[in-house]
C-alpha positions in Angstrom: 31.9 2.8 1.4 31.1 -0.6 -0.2 30.8 -0.1 -3.8 30.4 -2.6 -6.8 30.5 -1.6 -10.4 29.0 -3.7 -13.3 29.6 -3.0 -16.8 28.7 -4.4 -20.4 25.1 -5.5 -19.3 21.8 -5.5 -20.9 19.8 -4.1 -18.3 16.1 -4.7 -17.9 14.2 -1.7 -16.9 10.5 -1.2 -16.6 9.8 -0.3 -20.0 13.0 -1.1 -22.0 16.5 -2.8 -22.2 19.5 -0.9 -22.4 23.0 -1.5 -22.7 25.2 -0.1 -20.1 26.3 -0.6 -16.3 25.5 0.4 -12.9 27.0 1.1 -9.6 25.8 -0.4 -6.3 26.9 1.5 -3.1 26.0 0.8 0.4 23.3 -1.6 -0.6 21.7 0.5 -3.0 21.8 1.3 -6.7 23.7 4.5 -6.8 23.3 5.1 -10.6 23.0 3.8 -14.0 25.0 4.5 -17.1 24.3 3.6 -20.9 27.1 2.7 -23.2 30.4 1.0 -22.5 30.6 2.5 -18.9 33.5 2.6 -16.4 35.7 -0.1 -15.4 34.1 -2.9 -13.2 32.7 -6.4 -13.4 32.3 -7.2 -17.2 28.7 -8.9 -17.5 29.7 -10.0 -21.1 26.5 -8.8 -22.4 24.5 -10.7 -20.1 20.9 -9.7 -18.8 20.9 -7.9 -15.5 17.3 -8.1 -13.8 16.0 -7.1 -10.5 16.1 -9.6 -7.8 13.2 -11.8 -7.8 10.2 -11.2 -5.2 8.1 -14.4 -4.2 5.0 -13.9 -2.6 3.7 -17.4 -2.1 6.2 -20.4 -1.7 5.6 -23.8 0.0 9.4 -24.3 -0.1 10.1 -23.9 3.7 7.3 -26.3 4.7 8.8 -28.8 2.2 12.2 -28.3 4.1 10.8 -28.8 7.5 8.8 -31.9 6.4 10.6 -33.5 3.6 8.5 -36.7 3.7 5.1 -37.6 5.3 5.6 -38.0 9.0 9.2 -36.9 9.0 10.1 -33.8 10.9 13.4 -31.9 10.1 15.2 -29.6 12.5 14.2 -26.1 11.9 17.3 -24.2 11.8 19.0 -26.2 9.1 15.9 -26.4 7.2 15.6 -22.5 7.1 19.2 -22.2 6.1 18.9 -24.8 3.1 15.5 -22.9 2.1 17.2 -19.7 2.1 20.2 -20.8 0.1 18.1 -22.6 -2.5 16.0 -19.5 -3.0 19.2 -17.3 -3.3 20.4 -19.7 -5.9 17.5 -19.2 -8.3 17.5 -15.4 -8.1 15.0 -14.8 -5.4 16.1 -11.9 -3.2 12.9 -11.3 -1.2 10.5 -14.1 -0.2 7.3 -14.2 2.0 7.7 -17.5 3.5 4.2 -19.4 3.7 3.4 -20.8 7.0 0.1 -22.5 7.9 -1.9 -21.2 10.7 -4.9 -23.1 11.8 -4.3 -26.5 13.1 -6.1 -29.8 13.8 -5.2 -31.4 17.1 -5.3 -35.1 17.0 -6.4 -35.0 13.5 -5.8 -38.0 10.8 -3.6 -35.6 8.6 -0.9 -34.4 11.1 -2.0 -30.7 10.9 -0.3 -29.6 13.8 0.7 -26.2 15.2 4.1 -25.0 14.1 4.1 -21.4 12.7 5.0 -19.5 15.8 8.0 -21.4 16.6 9.3 -21.6 13.2 8.9 -18.0 12.7 10.9 -17.2 16.0 13.7 -19.5 14.8 13.6 -17.7 11.4 14.1 -14.3 13.1 16.6 -15.5 15.4 18.8 -16.6 12.3 18.1 -13.3 10.7 19.4 -11.4 13.8 22.5 -13.5 13.7 23.2 -12.5 10.0 22.8 -16.2 8.7 20.4 -15.6 6.0 21.3 -14.4 2.5 17.9 -12.9 1.3 15.1 -10.9 2.8 12.4 -12.7 4.5 8.8 -11.8 5.5 5.9 -13.9 6.6 2.9 -15.0 4.6 0.4 -16.5 7.1 -2.0 -18.9 5.3 -5.0 -18.6 7.5 -6.9 -22.0 7.3 -10.5 -21.2 8.0 -11.2 -25.0 8.0 -9.4 -25.9 11.3 -9.6 -25.7 15.1 -7.2 -23.1 16.3 -6.9 -20.4 13.9 -7.8 -17.6 15.9 -5.4 -18.6 18.8 -2.5 -18.9 16.4 -3.1 -15.6 14.6 -3.0 -13.9 18.0 0.6 -15.2 18.6 1.9 -12.8 16.1 2.5 -9.0 16.2 3.4 -6.3 14.0 6.9 -6.8 14.6 6.9 -10.2 13.0 7.2 -8.9 9.4 3.9 -10.3 8.4 3.4 -9.0 4.9 0.5 -11.3 3.7 -2.5 -13.1 5.3 -4.3 -15.3 2.9 -7.8 -16.8 3.4 -7.5 -20.5 2.9 -10.5 -23.0 2.7 -9.4 -26.5 2.0 -12.7 -28.1 2.7 -13.0 -31.1 0.5 -15.2 -30.7 -2.6 -14.7 -26.9 -3.4 -12.1 -24.5 -4.8 -8.9 -26.0 -5.6 -10.3 -29.5 -5.1 -13.9 -29.5 -6.5 -13.1 -32.9 -7.9 -13.1 -35.3 -4.7 -11.2 -37.9 -6.6 -8.4 -35.6 -7.2 -8.5 -34.3 -3.6 -8.4 -37.8 -2.3 -5.5 -38.8 -4.4 -3.6 -35.7 -3.4 -4.1 -35.9 0.4 -3.5 -39.7 0.6 -0.3 -39.1 -1.3 0.9 -36.2 0.7 -0.2 -37.4 4.2 0.2 -41.0 3.7 -3.4 -41.9 4.9 -5.1 -45.2 4.6 -8.6 -45.1 3.1 -10.3 -45.2 6.6 -8.1 -42.4 8.0 -8.8 -40.3 4.7 -12.7 -40.9 5.4 -12.2 -39.9 9.1 -10.1 -36.8 8.1 -12.7 -35.5 5.6 -15.4 -35.9 8.1 -13.5 -34.0 10.5 -13.0 -31.2 7.9 -16.6 -30.9 7.2 -17.4 -30.7 10.9 -14.7 -27.9 11.4 -15.9 -25.8 8.6 -19.5 -26.0 9.8 -18.6 -25.0 13.3 -15.8 -22.5 12.8 -15.3 -21.4 9.1 -17.1 -18.3 9.0 -16.0 -16.9 12.3 -12.4 -18.0 11.3 -12.7 -16.0 8.1 -13.9 -12.7 10.0 -11.1 -13.1 12.4 -8.5 -13.5 9.6 -9.5 -10.5 7.9 -9.4 -8.6 11.2 -6.0 -9.9 12.0 -4.6 -8.9 8.8 -5.5 -5.3 9.4 -4.0 -5.6 13.0 -0.7 -6.9 11.7 -0.5 -4.4 8.8 -0.5 -7.1 6.2 -1.8 -7.2 2.7 -5.0 -9.5 2.6 -5.1 -12.2 -0.2 -7.8 -14.7 -1.3 -6.9 -18.3 -2.4 -8.4 -20.6 -5.0 -11.2 -18.3 -6.0 -13.5 -20.3 -8.3 -16.7 -18.4 -8.7 -17.9 -14.9 -9.0 -19.5 -15.3 -5.7 -16.0 -16.3 -4.3 -14.6 -13.0 -5.8 -17.5 -10.9 -4.8 -16.8 -12.1 -1.2 -13.2 -11.4 -1.4 -13.9 -7.8 -2.9 -16.1 -7.3 0.1 -13.0 -8.1 2.5 -11.2 -5.7 0.6 -8.9 -8.0 -1.1 -6.7 -6.7 -3.9 -4.7 -9.9 -4.3 -5.9 -13.3 -5.5 -3.6 -16.5 -5.3 -4.4 -19.2 -8.0 -7.9 -18.5 -9.1 -9.1 -21.8 -10.4 -11.3 -20.8 -13.3 -11.4 -18.4 -16.1 -14.7 -17.0 -14.5 -13.0 -16.2 -11.3 -9.9 -14.6 -13.0 -12.2 -12.3 -14.9 -14.1 -11.4 -12.0 -11.0 -10.6 -10.2 -10.0 -8.1 -12.8 -13.3 -6.6 -13.0 -12.9 -5.9 -9.2 -9.5 -4.6 -9.3 -8.1 -7.6 -7.7 -4.4 -8.6 -9.0 -4.2 -12.2 -9.9 -1.3 -14.5 -9.1 -0.6 -17.7 -11.0 1.9 -20.5 -10.2 5.0 -20.9 -12.2 4.8 -24.8 -12.2 1.2 -24.3 -13.9 3.0 -22.1 -16.6 6.0 -24.2 -17.1 4.2 -27.5 -17.1 1.5 -26.2 -19.5 -1.4 -26.7 -17.1 -2.5 -27.3 -13.5 -1.9 -30.5 -11.7 -5.4 -30.0 -10.2 -7.2 -29.7 -13.5 -7.6 -26.0 -12.7 -7.4 -23.2 -15.4 -4.0 -22.9 -17.2 -1.7 -20.0 -16.3 -0.8 -19.6 -20.2 -4.5 -19.2 -20.9 -4.7 -16.3 -18.5 -1.6 -14.9 -19.6 -2.6 -14.7 -23.2 -6.0 -13.1 -22.2 -4.2 -10.5 -20.2 -5.5 -11.8 -16.8 -2.1 -12.8 -15.2 -0.4 -10.1 -13.1 1.9 -11.9 -10.8 3.9 -15.2 -11.1 4.7 -17.3 -7.9 7.0 -20.3 -7.7 4.4 -22.1 -5.4 6.2 -25.5 -5.0 9.1 -25.2 -7.5 11.4 -22.3 -6.7 13.3 -22.4 -10.0 9.9 -21.9 -11.9 9.8 -18.3 -11.0 12.7 -17.4 -13.3 11.9 -20.0 -15.8 8.2 -18.8 -15.9 9.1 -15.2 -16.5 11.0 -16.0 -19.6 8.1 -18.2 -20.7 5.8 -15.3 -20.3 8.5 -13.1 -22.2 7.9 -15.6 -25.1 4.2 -15.6 -25.0 4.0 -11.8 -24.8 7.0 -11.0 -26.9 7.9 -8.4 -24.1 10.6 -9.2 -21.5 10.3 -6.1 -19.3 6.5 -6.9 -19.1 7.4 -10.5 -18.0 10.2 -9.5 -15.6 7.8 -7.1 -14.0 5.5 -9.8 -13.1 8.2 -11.4 -10.7 9.6 -8.2 -9.4 7.9 -4.7 -9.8 4.3 -5.9 -9.6 4.7 -8.1 -6.5 6.8 -5.5 -4.7 3.9 -3.0 -5.4 1.3 -5.5 -4.1 3.2 -6.0 -1.0 3.9 -2.6 -0.2 7.5 -2.8 -0.9 8.4 0.5 -2.5 12.2 0.2 -2.1 12.8 -2.7 -4.7 11.4 -4.5 -7.6 13.0 -2.4 -10.5 16.5 -1.1 -11.4 16.6 2.5 -10.5 19.0 4.7 -8.6 18.0 4.8 -4.8 16.4 1.1 -4.9 17.8 -1.7 -3.1 20.6 -3.4 -5.0 18.9 -6.7 -5.4 20.1 -8.0 -8.9 20.5 -11.1 -10.8 22.7 -11.6 -13.8 21.4 -14.1 -16.3 22.8 -15.4 -19.5 20.8 -17.5 -21.9 21.5 -21.3 -23.0 19.1 -21.5 -25.9 15.7 -20.7 -24.4 16.9 -21.5 -20.8 17.8 -18.8 -18.5 20.9 -19.6 -16.7 21.9 -17.6 -13.4 25.4 -16.5 -13.2 25.4 -14.1 -10.3 22.9 -12.9 -7.4 23.2 -9.8 -5.3 21.1 -9.0 -2.3 21.6 -5.4 -0.9 24.8 -5.2 -2.9 26.3 -8.3 -1.5 26.9 -11.2 -3.6 24.7 -14.3 -2.3 25.0 -16.7 -5.2 
């Protein structure tokens, strides 16, 4: 049996930190021990935490389109994305892929998710990936093809999350149209006239298909066995609609009002690591730190900076003066929210996804990453 023994570590458990060691056997945590422990890999007193669980990252999309109008081959993009996440301690990821396209639109919102997912699963079947991958389908209701694209996926596709996205200009994340225009022009490399036409097309699509697409996405999430999430809730009305759909996971609520309403309705709040690390939202929305201090932040996501997941967790530990609670925001709580009972904490029988972390001042430094007992970084 494949076995690895770690000793002399500060092991972060759900409610405490113990000094000791553990044994990994056949991809699982076999047992824990306190005290000096047996002979094995000496962790030199470093922290040992569960592998990080990422529910929402745009990182794969960044790799397949590294610049506006630049498309990169999918296989090397997937492998680079997979390796990058392993290097920052992420051992389970829900790869965000947009479903819902705009053929012949100004912003190049073209269909890609089905083909990308197929190539991802081919690489997984070949044993080429370092970490655990699931799908997070970002269902864009303001589009022309959402229903058709969702129908291309089956329960065999490991779709763990379906999130309801509505990027109609002037609401939710981009209520400020000036911020919206600056963001889209920069990301999509549009002229003023192209942006005007793009916005007009989005308004038309939302009016023609938005409500029907939202209903379809809710139904498809149930068919796929996926957790349903909302995105960029801004008002109490948005949250009430989410609660009516049975949503229990809210990605990046943009206001304190929405975050409070989420908790009142039993909906967990995900905030972005970049928001927390930078000290505020790049879009001018509510700060993750404010929600953390008010007890309204449940889960952290790296969003568009993979390394922000670990950095953000240690920032939360400073805010709360509670490292186990902070680590749970990037391990146990996202695992529970996604229905993954076999990981997210260090305990006998759990999947052996572990990260060894030392501290350089206030900065966490990753020394080793194991996925299912195998060293991947």
